[in-house]
C-alpha positions as CSV (number, residue, x, y, z in Angstrom):
1,M,131.0,27.6,109.5
2,F,132.0,26.1,113.4
3,K,135.7,24.6,112.9
4,D,137.7,27.9,113.1
5,I,135.5,28.6,117.1
6,L,135.4,25.2,117.9
7,L,139.3,25.4,118.0
8,E,140.1,28.3,119.6
9,I,137.7,27.4,122.8
10,P,139.5,25.0,124.0
11,K,142.9,28.3,123.8
12,F,141.5,30.0,127.2
13,D,140.8,29.2,130.4
14,T,138.0,32.5,130.8
15,I,135.4,33.2,128.6
16,I,133.3,35.6,129.1
17,L,129.9,35.4,127.4
18,H,127.8,38.7,125.9
19,R,124.5,39.4,124.7
20,H,122.7,42.3,123.2
21,S,121.0,44.8,125.7
22,R,117.5,44.2,127.3
23,P,117.7,40.6,126.9
24,D,114.8,38.4,125.4
25,G,114.1,34.5,126.2
26,D,117.2,33.6,122.8
27,A,119.8,36.0,124.3
28,L,119.7,34.5,128.1
29,G,118.8,31.8,126.6
30,S,122.3,31.6,124.0
31,Q,124.3,32.9,127.4
32,V,123.2,30.3,129.9
33,G,123.0,27.6,127.6
34,L,127.1,28.0,126.0
35,K,128.0,28.1,129.9
36,H,127.2,24.9,130.9
37,L,127.8,23.2,127.4
38,I,131.2,25.0,127.7
39,L,130.9,23.3,131.0
40,E,129.8,20.2,130.7
41,N,132.5,20.1,127.1
42,F,135.7,21.8,128.9
43,P,135.9,20.8,133.0
44,G,137.2,22.9,134.6
45,K,137.3,26.5,132.9
46,T,135.3,29.4,134.2
47,V,132.4,30.7,132.6
48,Y,130.8,34.0,132.9
49,C,127.5,35.6,132.0
50,V,127.2,39.3,131.6
51,G,124.9,42.3,131.0
52,D,121.9,43.8,132.3
53,E,119.4,41.6,133.8
54,A,117.5,39.6,132.2
55,G,113.9,41.3,134.1
56,F,110.4,39.3,132.1
57,Y,112.5,36.1,131.4
58,S,114.9,36.3,134.8
59,F,112.6,32.6,135.3
60,M,115.1,31.3,133.5
61,E,117.7,29.3,135.0
62,D,121.3,31.3,135.9
63,T,120.5,34.0,134.7
64,V,121.4,36.7,137.3
65,M,124.5,38.0,135.7
66,D,128.1,38.1,137.2
67,Q,129.7,41.6,138.2
68,I,133.6,40.6,137.6
69,P,136.1,43.2,137.4
70,D,138.3,44.5,133.8
71,S,141.2,42.2,134.8
72,A,138.7,39.2,134.6
73,Y,139.6,39.8,130.8
74,E,143.6,40.0,130.4
75,G,143.5,36.7,128.7
76,A,140.2,36.2,127.8
77,L,138.0,35.1,125.8
78,A,134.8,36.9,124.7
79,M,131.8,35.4,123.1
80,I,129.0,37.8,122.0
81,L,125.6,36.4,121.1
82,D,122.5,36.5,119.7
83,C,124.1,40.8,118.5
84,G,123.9,42.5,115.3
85,A,125.7,45.4,115.8
86,A,128.4,46.3,118.7
87,H,126.3,49.4,120.0
88,L,123.7,46.9,121.4
89,I,125.8,44.6,123.3
90,S,125.2,44.8,127.3
91,D,128.8,45.4,128.6
92,D,131.1,47.1,126.2
93,R,134.0,45.4,128.4
94,W,134.2,42.7,124.9
95,K,136.8,44.9,124.4
96,L,139.0,44.4,126.7
97,A,138.9,40.2,126.3
98,A,142.0,38.7,124.1
99,R,140.2,37.2,121.8
100,T,136.8,38.2,120.6
101,I,134.5,35.3,118.7
102,R,130.5,36.6,117.8
103,M,128.1,33.4,116.8
104,D,125.1,35.1,115.3
105,H,121.6,35.0,113.7
106,H,120.2,38.2,112.6
107,L,121.4,39.8,109.3
108,Y,124.6,41.2,109.1
109,T,125.7,44.3,109.0
110,G,129.3,44.1,109.0
111,C,132.6,41.9,111.4
112,F,133.3,43.4,114.1
113,T,134.8,40.8,116.5
114,D,137.8,37.9,115.3
115,L,135.7,35.1,114.5
116,E,132.0,35.1,113.6
117,A,129.2,32.8,112.6
118,I,126.3,34.1,111.0
119,D,123.7,32.7,109.6
120,S,120.4,34.0,109.2
121,S,118.8,30.9,108.2
122,F,118.5,30.4,111.9
123,E,115.5,30.7,113.6
124,S,117.0,31.7,116.7
125,C,120.9,32.3,117.8
126,C,119.9,28.9,120.6
127,G,119.4,27.1,117.2
128,L,122.8,28.0,115.7
129,I,124.6,27.7,119.5
130,S,122.4,23.7,119.5
131,Q,123.4,22.8,116.0
132,M,127.5,23.4,116.9
133,A,127.2,21.3,119.7
134,K,125.4,18.3,117.7
135,D,128.3,19.1,114.9
136,A,130.7,19.0,118.0
137,G,129.3,16.0,119.0
138,W,129.4,17.9,122.6
139,K,128.2,16.6,125.3
140,L,124.2,18.2,126.9
141,N,122.9,18.6,129.8
142,K,119.6,19.7,131.6
143,S,120.4,23.6,132.1
144,A,122.0,24.0,128.7
145,A,119.4,21.8,126.9
146,R,116.7,24.0,128.6
147,S,117.9,27.2,128.8
148,L,118.7,26.3,124.4
149,Y,114.7,25.4,124.1
150,T,113.6,28.2,125.8
151,G,115.7,29.9,123.4
152,M,114.3,28.3,120.1
153,V,111.0,28.3,121.6
154,T,110.4,32.1,122.2
155,D,112.8,33.1,118.8
156,S,110.5,31.0,116.3
157,G,107.5,32.4,118.6
158,R,106.6,28.9,119.2
159,F,107.7,27.6,116.1
160,R,105.2,29.4,114.1
161,Y,107.3,32.3,112.5
162,D,108.7,32.2,109.0
163,F,112.3,30.7,109.6
164,T,110.9,27.4,111.6
165,S,112.1,24.9,109.5
166,A,113.0,21.0,109.4
167,R,116.3,21.7,110.9
168,T,114.5,23.8,113.9
169,F,112.0,20.7,114.9
170,A,115.2,17.9,114.5
171,L,116.7,20.7,117.2
172,A,114.9,20.6,119.1
173,S,114.1,17.1,119.3
174,F,118.9,17.4,119.4
175,L,117.6,18.8,123.3
176,M,114.4,17.3,124.3
177,E,116.6,14.4,124.9
178,E,116.7,15.9,127.6
179,K,113.5,15.4,129.0
180,I,113.2,19.0,128.6
181,D,109.9,20.3,131.7
182,T,108.2,22.2,128.4
183,E,104.7,22.2,130.2
184,S,106.1,24.5,133.5
185,L,108.7,26.1,130.5
186,Y,105.2,27.2,128.8
187,K,103.8,27.9,132.1
188,D,106.2,30.3,133.0
189,L,106.7,31.9,129.7
190,Y,102.8,32.6,128.4
191,A,101.3,32.6,132.6
192,D,99.6,35.9,132.5
193,D,98.3,38.0,135.4
194,F,94.2,39.5,135.9
195,E,96.3,42.7,136.2
196,N,98.0,42.3,132.5
197,K,96.1,40.9,130.7
198,K,93.8,44.1,131.8
199,R,96.4,46.7,130.8
200,K,96.7,44.8,127.5
201,A,93.1,45.3,126.7
202,E,93.8,49.1,127.6
203,F,96.9,49.5,125.3
204,L,94.7,47.2,122.5
205,L,92.9,50.3,122.5
206,K,94.9,53.1,122.2
207,V,96.1,51.7,119.3
208,Q,95.9,53.6,115.7
209,F,96.7,53.3,111.6
210,T,98.6,55.0,109.5
211,P,96.5,55.5,105.4
212,N,98.2,51.7,104.8
213,R,97.2,50.1,108.0
214,V,100.3,49.7,109.8
215,A,99.3,49.6,113.6
216,Y,100.8,51.2,115.9
217,I,100.8,52.7,119.8
218,Y,102.5,55.5,120.8
219,T,103.4,55.3,124.6
220,T,104.7,58.9,125.9
221,A,106.7,59.5,129.6
222,Q,105.0,60.8,131.2
223,E,102.3,58.0,130.3
224,L,105.1,55.7,131.4
225,E,105.3,57.1,134.4
226,E,101.3,56.9,135.5
227,L,101.8,53.3,134.3
228,D,104.5,51.8,136.5
229,M,105.0,50.1,134.4
230,G,109.1,48.5,133.1
231,T,110.0,50.4,130.2
232,F,110.5,46.2,128.9
233,S,107.4,45.5,129.9
234,V,105.6,47.9,127.5
235,S,108.2,48.3,124.1
236,R,108.5,45.2,124.2
237,G,105.9,43.3,125.7
238,M,102.4,45.4,124.6
239,V,104.0,45.3,120.9
240,N,102.4,41.8,119.8
241,T,98.9,43.0,121.6
242,M,98.6,44.9,118.0
243,A,99.3,40.7,115.6
244,D,97.4,39.4,113.9
245,I,94.9,41.9,112.9
246,R,92.9,41.0,110.0
247,G,94.5,43.7,107.7
248,T,97.2,44.5,109.2
249,D,100.8,43.1,108.0
250,I,102.8,46.1,110.1
251,W,102.5,46.6,113.6
252,V,105.4,48.6,115.8
253,N,105.1,49.7,119.5
254,F,106.8,53.9,120.0
255,T,107.5,54.1,124.1
256,E,109.4,57.1,124.8
257,A,112.4,56.4,127.3
258,D,115.3,57.9,128.5
259,G,117.3,59.5,126.0
260,G,114.6,59.1,123.1
261,V,112.0,56.4,121.8
262,L,111.7,52.8,122.0
263,C,110.4,51.2,118.4
264,E,110.3,47.7,118.1
265,L,109.2,46.5,114.6
266,R,106.7,43.8,113.7
267,S,106.0,42.4,109.9
268,S,103.8,39.5,109.3
269,G,104.9,40.2,105.5
270,P,107.5,42.7,104.3
271,N,110.6,42.8,105.0
272,I,110.7,45.5,107.5
273,N,115.1,45.1,109.0
274,P,116.4,47.9,106.3
275,I,114.5,50.7,108.1
276,A,115.0,49.8,111.4
277,V,118.7,49.8,109.9
278,K,117.9,53.6,109.0
279,Y,116.8,54.8,112.3
280,G,120.3,52.8,113.7
281,G,118.5,49.8,114.5
282,G,118.7,45.8,113.0
283,G,117.2,42.4,113.4
284,H,115.4,40.0,111.2
285,A,113.3,40.3,109.1
286,K,109.7,40.5,110.3
287,A,110.8,41.8,114.4
288,S,113.8,44.6,114.6
289,G,113.7,47.5,116.9
290,A,115.5,50.5,117.6
291,K,115.6,53.9,119.5
292,V,115.5,57.1,118.1
293,P,116.0,60.3,119.3
294,D,112.0,61.8,119.8
295,R,108.7,62.2,118.5
296,D,109.1,63.5,115.5
297,T,112.3,60.4,114.1
298,A,109.8,57.8,115.6
299,M,106.8,59.5,112.7
300,R,109.4,59.7,110.6
301,M,109.4,55.9,110.4
302,L,105.9,55.4,110.6
303,A,106.0,57.0,107.6
304,D,108.4,55.0,105.5
305,L,106.6,51.7,107.6
306,D,103.7,53.3,105.5
307,E,105.2,53.9,102.6
308,L,106.5,50.1,102.9
309,T,103.2,49.0,103.4
310,G,101.6,51.0,100.3
311,E,104.8,49.4,98.3
312,T,103.4,46.0,98.7
313,K,99.9,45.8,98.7
């Protein structure tokens, strides 16, 4: 799976790494981890990371994105990481590159780069990149290992979700050879301040249920403004306040934002990805997202999720 990619990387002096917008730990971990792997194993190359800001994950090393001109793409290789659809890529200038590669673990929805390594059996894109590095015999360094490990931890739910496997732990062990300080990592990931804990309690009190026990929260644009919180902090940051409610297998967080409604879908059972795809989004079988134009469309999505839950009971 990695053979052609490993042949392409040495050919380019400049490599530009992209990932999906509104990045999570896996998107940033893939980007920063691969950057440091390339710099460690191919000295002299220029590697850029581009895209929107890291947000909550700005505690991660080297997540301030590079500001580069269009001319940087001339004769360059662009690599798209952790992104299942072209319209979700942060910074669409990847199309200007001389050659394009995609590495991803989302459910396959079609080819849009010159070369692709897609394997949805991996718990994270960081796991996929770690496997390539291990197979290639690349040297690790602490920056690469910590970034990749962070992505594995976040996308596997700290090694809890379904796609966690023996391979996941083997690759985590491979990365841990660099003596990652997991205590400080987990402190950054899971520490919370009192005000945010109060906000989570307030969101929990907003939870509603469909007839088939799909849990959902809907935050209007006015409520978002009154909260004085970032859109990402509400949409993705609050979705799992609904996790682990007994009798609820699907939950969704709707947040009105510029140009539409952000929809964060989660499941502990049924495959919700086809519904996300139906509404222009994508992701995984049990964690997907989409952006729909208005509340009416969001409620149609909710009705589809309710029907799916009813079918699986």
